[in-house]
N, C-alpha and C positions, 0 to 999 in steps of 0.2 A: 661941278665936275660932270663931264658927259659920260654917257654909258660906255663909249669906246675907251675913255680914259680909264674908268673903273675896271673895265675888262683887262686892260693892259696892266694896270696896277696888280690886279689879282693874279694874273699870269706870272708876273715878276716875282710875286710872293711865293707861288707854287714852285718856281724855278729854284728859289733860295732854299726853300724847304727840302726839295728833292736833292739838292746838292749836299746839304747837311746829312740827309738820311743815307745816301749813298757812301759819304765819307765815313759815317758811323759803322755802316755794314762792312765796309773794307778794314776799318780799324778792328772790329771785333773778330773778323775772319783772321786777321793777322795775329791777334792775341791768342786766338784758339790754335793757330798753327804753331806758334811759339810754345804753348803749352804741350802740345803733341810732341814737338821736337825735343822737348826736355824729358820725354817719357812718362808724361803724366797724363791722366784722363781729364778731359774737359768737364765731365760730369761731376768730378769732385770739387768743382768751383761754382759759386753761386753766380747767377746772371748778373747781379749787382756788381760783384768784384770784377768780372769780365768788362762790364760796361765802364767801370772806373779806370781800369787798365786801358781800355780803348781810347778814353779821353787823354790820358797821358801819352799813349801811342800817337794820337793825332797831334798833340803839341809838338812831338819830336819829328813828325813826318808831315809838315804842312803841304807837301807836294800832292797829298791825297785829294785836296780841294781841286786842284787842276785836273786830276783824273776824273773825279766825280762830275766837275763841270762838263767835261768833254762827253761823258756818258749822258748827262742831261740834255745837252745840245743835240746829241744824236737821236735821243728819244723824242725830241721836238718840244721840250718844255720852254725853250728860249726862242 
């Protein structure tokens, strides 16, 4: 594998990771907004619980990956 191929492969991996991170951030923000909308405080819930609910939210809202991909492209990862 040439250096250019390795670099391209690494850039593709970084883009995939960035997409996942942006999707997780959006999901966590949506979960937190839902908690607040119900009149509860986010600080009453553990980060672990919020992360687990965010994973469920992601499975219910797969379109978040398209939004995350668009953000990654805009930032120049792809």
